[in-house]
N, C-alpha and C positions, 0 to 999 in steps of 0.2 A: 541116536541121531537119525532123522529122516527128513529130507528136504524135498521140495517139489521141483521136478525137472521136466523140461520139454525138449524134444528134438523134432523140429519142423522143417518143411520144405516149401519154398515159394517157387512157382514157375512163372516166368515173365515173358512178355512179348519179345520176339526176335530182336537182338541188339540192345536190349534194355537191362541186361544183367548188371553192368557196372552202375547204372543209375540206382538199381535196387540195393546193391551193396552199399552205396553211399548213404541211402536213406536208412538202412539198417545200422550202419556204423554211427549215424547221428542218433539213432534210438539207443544204441549202446552207450554213447556219451551221455545222453540224457538220464540214463540209469546210474551213472557213476556215483551220485550222491544218495542213492537209495540203498540203505544198508540191507534191505530185504533181498535185493538182487545181487547175488554173489558172483554169478558168471553170465555173460551175454556174449557169445561167440558167433561171428558171422563167417561162413565157410562157402567155398565154391568147389565144384568138381570139374576137372579138366574134360571129363567125358560127357558133361551135361551143360552145354553153353547157355541154356536159358533157365538154369536152376540156381537157387541160393538156399543154403541150409543155415538154420539158426539153432544153437544149443543154449539153453537157459537153465540156470539153477537159482531157485528162490527159497527163502526161508520157509514158505508155505504157499499153498495154492491161492489163498485169499490175497496175499501180497501181489501175486501175479495178476489176478483179476483186477485189483485196485489200480495197478499200473496202467491198465488199458483205458481207464477213464481219465488219466492225466491229460491236461491240455496239450503238452508237448507230444505225447503219444498220439492223440487224436489228429493233430496237425500232420504228423508223419504218415499216419494211416491214409489220410486224404490225399497226400502226395503220391503214395504208392498204389492206391486202388486202380488208377487208370492203366497201369502197366502189368498188373497181376492177372495171369490167366488161370492160375490154380494154386490152391493151398492144401497141404497135407500135414496132418499131425502124425508123424511117423511113430512116435511113442511118447507116452507120459511115464516118467520114471520116478522112483524114490531113491534119491542119492543117499548113500550110506556113509560116504566119507572119501578122503583122498587128498592129494596135493591140491591146494588152491581153495579148499572148502573149510570154512570155519566150523568148529565144533558147536553143537547146539547147547 
């Protein structure tokens, strides 16, 4: 089993972290019915008041790329763009298994 995983960081304008969290949680909800999206976690760090981290696990990289073209995703991206000051793909990973991951 090998799945496509991403760990990313969004940096947002001062005071906009909760707005970004809300947008990303809406994204997570919109992925609920996509079987290819197994995990979509939104995280914050107490030490970085303008940062939001996202951890995603997908059945494969193509499924992730396809999700970016969905209308719901595009709408959320348009809402988020004005408050984003930076994006960083911390790592692209190959998930091998564990709790919460379905076997291939």
